[in-house]
C-alpha positions as CSV (number, residue, x, y, z in Angstrom):
1,G,-38.1,6.3,-26.9
2,A,-37.9,6.4,-23.4
3,Y,-39.4,2.6,-22.7
4,L,-37.1,1.3,-25.3
5,A,-34.1,3.0,-23.9
6,G,-35.0,2.1,-20.5
7,D,-35.0,6.1,-19.4
8,L,-36.7,6.0,-16.0
9,K,-36.2,9.4,-15.2
10,V,-38.2,10.5,-18.6
11,L,-40.8,7.6,-17.4
12,R,-41.2,8.9,-14.1
13,A,-41.8,12.5,-15.4
14,L,-44.5,11.3,-18.0
15,C,-46.3,8.4,-16.1
16,R,-48.8,7.8,-13.2
17,D,-47.6,5.8,-10.3
18,Q,-49.4,2.8,-11.3
19,A,-48.1,2.9,-15.2
20,F,-44.8,3.8,-13.9
21,A,-44.7,0.9,-11.6
22,T,-45.3,-1.5,-14.5
23,L,-42.7,0.1,-16.7
24,H,-40.1,0.2,-14.0
25,S,-40.4,-3.3,-13.4
26,N,-39.4,-4.4,-17.0
27,V,-36.7,-2.1,-17.1
28,Q,-35.1,-3.2,-14.0
29,A,-35.4,-6.4,-15.3
30,R,-33.5,-5.8,-18.5
31,I,-31.1,-3.9,-16.4
32,A,-30.6,-6.9,-14.0
33,Q,-30.4,-9.1,-16.9
34,Q,-27.6,-6.7,-18.8
35,V,-29.8,-6.7,-22.2
36,F,-30.9,-3.6,-24.4
37,M,-33.4,-3.1,-26.8
38,D,-33.3,-1.7,-30.1
39,R,-34.9,1.7,-30.0
40,R,-35.6,2.0,-33.7
41,I,-39.1,2.7,-34.3
42,L,-39.4,2.8,-38.2
43,D,-43.0,3.5,-38.5
44,L,-46.1,5.0,-36.2
45,S,-49.5,4.7,-38.1
46,D,-53.1,4.2,-37.4
47,V,-53.1,7.1,-34.5
48,E,-57.1,6.9,-33.3
49,L,-58.4,8.8,-30.3
50,V,-60.4,6.0,-28.9
51,G,-62.7,8.0,-26.4
52,F,-62.5,9.8,-23.2
53,R,-63.1,8.0,-19.6
54,I,-63.1,9.6,-15.8
55,V,-60.2,8.2,-14.2
56,N,-59.6,9.3,-10.7
57,E,-62.2,12.3,-11.4
58,E,-60.2,13.6,-14.4
59,P,-60.8,13.3,-17.8
60,T,-58.6,11.2,-19.8
61,A,-58.3,10.8,-23.6
62,V,-57.6,7.4,-24.8
63,V,-55.2,6.7,-27.7
64,Q,-54.4,3.8,-29.6
65,F,-51.6,3.6,-32.2
66,V,-49.6,0.9,-34.0
67,T,-45.6,1.2,-34.6
68,Q,-43.1,-0.8,-36.6
69,Q,-40.6,-1.9,-34.5
70,V,-37.1,-3.5,-34.7
71,N,-37.3,-6.6,-32.4
72,C,-33.7,-7.2,-31.3
73,I,-32.4,-7.6,-28.1
74,R,-28.7,-7.6,-27.1
75,D,-26.6,-8.3,-24.6
76,A,-23.9,-6.1,-22.7
77,N,-21.3,-7.5,-25.6
78,R,-23.6,-6.5,-27.8
79,R,-24.4,-9.8,-29.3
80,I,-28.1,-10.6,-30.3
81,T,-30.2,-12.8,-27.6
82,E,-33.5,-12.4,-29.2
83,G,-34.8,-11.3,-32.4
84,A,-32.8,-10.0,-35.0
85,E,-31.8,-6.6,-37.0
86,D,-34.2,-7.6,-39.7
87,D,-37.3,-8.6,-37.4
88,I,-39.6,-6.1,-37.5
89,R,-42.7,-6.1,-35.6
90,A,-46.4,-4.2,-35.3
91,V,-46.5,-3.1,-32.1
92,Y,-49.9,-2.0,-30.7
93,Y,-50.1,0.9,-28.3
94,L,-53.0,2.2,-26.1
95,F,-52.4,5.2,-24.0
96,A,-54.5,6.9,-21.2
97,L,-53.4,11.0,-21.6
98,Q,-54.3,13.1,-18.7
């Protein structure tokens, strides 16, 4: 939710510096273009613990999962600029959790 909503405060609280920098850049680009992503996640599945790694000398769990999301981007006037309300996409995520 926080990334799709463009909620930088929540992203800052949840992400390490490098991950936040990437997400922040993407959110800022959307703000500059005055476009908004549809925030609906219809399904979350195939959650799997991929393994553990040491990152910055700390144990880090690596988790992957798939969501079904609505691919619809709107401008400030709520006109669809990309995708459609019925354009459902599988989005694959890989998270590192400390």
